[in-house]
N, C-alpha and C positions, 0 to 999 in steps of 0.2 A: 169400288164401282167405276172409278174414273178410267181405269185401264181395261175394264172388262170388254171382251169382244163377244158378240152374239151374231148368229146368222140363221137364216131360214133358207134351206136348199129345197127347191121344188123340183120334183122329178116325175116323169111318166114311167109307168110300169109296163113292161112288155107283156103282151097277151099271153096268158097261160103260165106266167112266171111267179105267181103269188107264193107258192110253196118255196121256191128258190129264194124269193125275197125274204121270207120269214127266217130261213136258215141263215142267210147272209146277215140280216139284222141281228140275229142272236149272236153270231160269231163276232161281228163288229162291235156290238155292245159289250161283250165280255172282254175283248181285247182292249177296248177304250177304257173300261173300268179298271182293268188290271195294270195297264201300262202308262196311263196318262192322268196323273193327279191334278193337272191343270185344267182338265175338262170337267166342268162343274155340272152341266146338264147335257143330256144326250137323249133325245126323244124322236121316235118315228111314228107318224100318224098317216092313215090312209083315208081317202074319201069313201063314201058308201058304196060306190061302184067298184072299187079296187083298182082303179086305173091311174090314180095319182097319189103321190106320197109327199109329205112335207117332213123334212128332217130339221129339227130345232136343236141348235147347239149353243152352249155358252162356255166361254173359256176365261180363265183368270186374266189373260193378257194375250197380246199378239204372239209372243213366244210359245205359249201353250197351243194356240191355234196352228202355228207352224209345225209343232211337234205332231199334232194330230194329222195334218196333211202329209207329213213324212211317213208316218205309220200307215196311213191309208194307201199311199202310193206303193209302198213296199209290200203290203199284205193283202189289199183288197180291191185295188182299182180295176183289175181285169174282170173279176167276178161282178163288181158293181156295174161296170159299163155294159156287160152282157145282159143285164136285167133291167137297168134303169137308164133313162135319157134325161139329163139335167135340162131344165127349161128356164130356171131363174134362180139367182142367188142374191139375196139381200143381206148385206153386212152392216151391223150396227156397232158403233163405237170407234175409238181412235186407232184404226188399223195402221200399222207401220207401212212404210213403202215396200218392205220385203213381203209382207202379207198381201198387200194390194197387188203386187206383181204376181204372187203365187196363185191368186184367184182370178186374175184378169181374163184368162182363157175361158172362164165360165160366164163372162159378161157381167161380173159382179157390179151391183149398184151399192154404193156406200152411203150410209146415213150417219150424221153426227148428232149427238144429244144436244137438245136445247133446253131441256127442263124435265121435271117430274121427280119421282122418288122411287126408291127400292127398299123393300123391307127385308 
């Protein structure tokens, strides 16, 4: 748990793009499951109106998060940005300087753990 990285990426969905979003999400989920053993959780959720999406991700460590970002950039970034507009990225856990730099362009806010538990 000490090295685990989690984040919530909040995005706005372009009008009329829900079907494209569902296809993209399916493709990204399949690729992430197949190619990224360090990605532990990967969930997409939308609000009732279908205008906003939260993407919750949990990684074994910063290296796994960096691998995910590399795959995203190579395979999906263009499609993603044509459908979605990132509005907030909250990162939880001990992100390395490399990871912090990689997500800085999204205005990432980083949070460090001060207590609690995980089952």
